[in-house]
C-alpha positions as CSV (number, residue, x, y, z in Angstrom):
1,M,79.2,37.0,105.1
2,V,77.2,34.8,107.5
3,E,78.6,31.4,108.3
4,G,76.4,28.4,107.3
5,G,75.6,27.4,110.9
6,K,74.4,30.9,111.9
7,E,72.3,31.2,108.8
8,N,70.6,27.8,109.6
9,D,69.9,29.0,113.1
10,I,68.2,32.1,111.8
11,I,66.1,30.2,109.4
12,E,65.0,27.7,112.1
13,T,64.2,30.6,114.5
14,F,61.7,32.1,112.0
15,S,60.3,28.9,110.6
16,N,56.5,28.2,110.9
17,K,56.7,24.8,112.5
18,D,55.6,25.9,116.0
19,I,52.8,28.2,114.9
20,K,49.2,27.1,115.9
21,Y,46.5,28.5,113.6
22,V,43.0,29.2,114.7
23,D,40.6,26.8,112.9
24,K,37.4,27.6,114.7
25,I,35.9,30.4,116.8
26,N,32.9,29.7,119.0
27,T,30.6,32.8,119.2
28,I,27.1,33.5,120.5
29,I,25.1,36.4,119.2
30,D,21.9,37.1,120.9
31,I,19.4,40.0,120.9
32,K,20.9,41.5,124.0
33,L,24.3,41.8,122.4
34,V,22.8,43.3,119.2
35,G,20.9,45.8,121.3
36,E,24.0,46.8,123.2
37,L,26.0,47.3,120.0
38,F,23.2,49.4,118.6
39,L,23.1,51.6,121.7
40,I,26.9,52.0,121.6
41,G,26.6,53.1,118.0
42,I,23.8,55.6,118.7
43,G,25.8,56.9,121.7
44,L,28.9,57.5,119.6
45,T,26.9,59.2,116.9
46,L,25.3,61.5,119.4
47,I,28.6,62.4,121.0
48,S,30.3,63.2,117.7
49,S,27.3,65.3,116.5
50,I,27.2,67.3,119.7
51,I,31.0,68.0,119.5
52,S,30.7,69.1,115.9
53,M,27.7,71.3,116.8
54,I,29.7,73.0,119.5
55,F,32.4,73.9,117.1
56,I,30.0,75.1,114.4
57,S,28.0,77.2,116.8
58,R,31.1,79.4,117.4
59,Y,30.8,80.9,114.0
60,T,28.1,83.3,112.8
61,P,26.4,82.5,109.5
62,L,28.0,85.4,107.7
63,K,31.4,84.3,108.7
64,I,30.8,80.8,107.5
65,L,29.5,82.0,104.1
66,S,32.4,84.5,103.7
67,N,34.9,81.7,104.2
68,R,33.4,79.5,101.4
69,T,35.0,81.6,98.6
């Protein structure tokens, strides 16, 4: 069993008295940022599509249809 002094030390160590919470976040969203995020999204979509097309192109149509059963 833990002695009373050690238990109080553990409780004080994990207490929330020293935590500083974020109350406010200052952000700026402009058209340039929205455009950049849009381009990143389009780029990731194109990359993932190209990678999937490379893997799919390795199969012949008959092999794909025969594996569906």
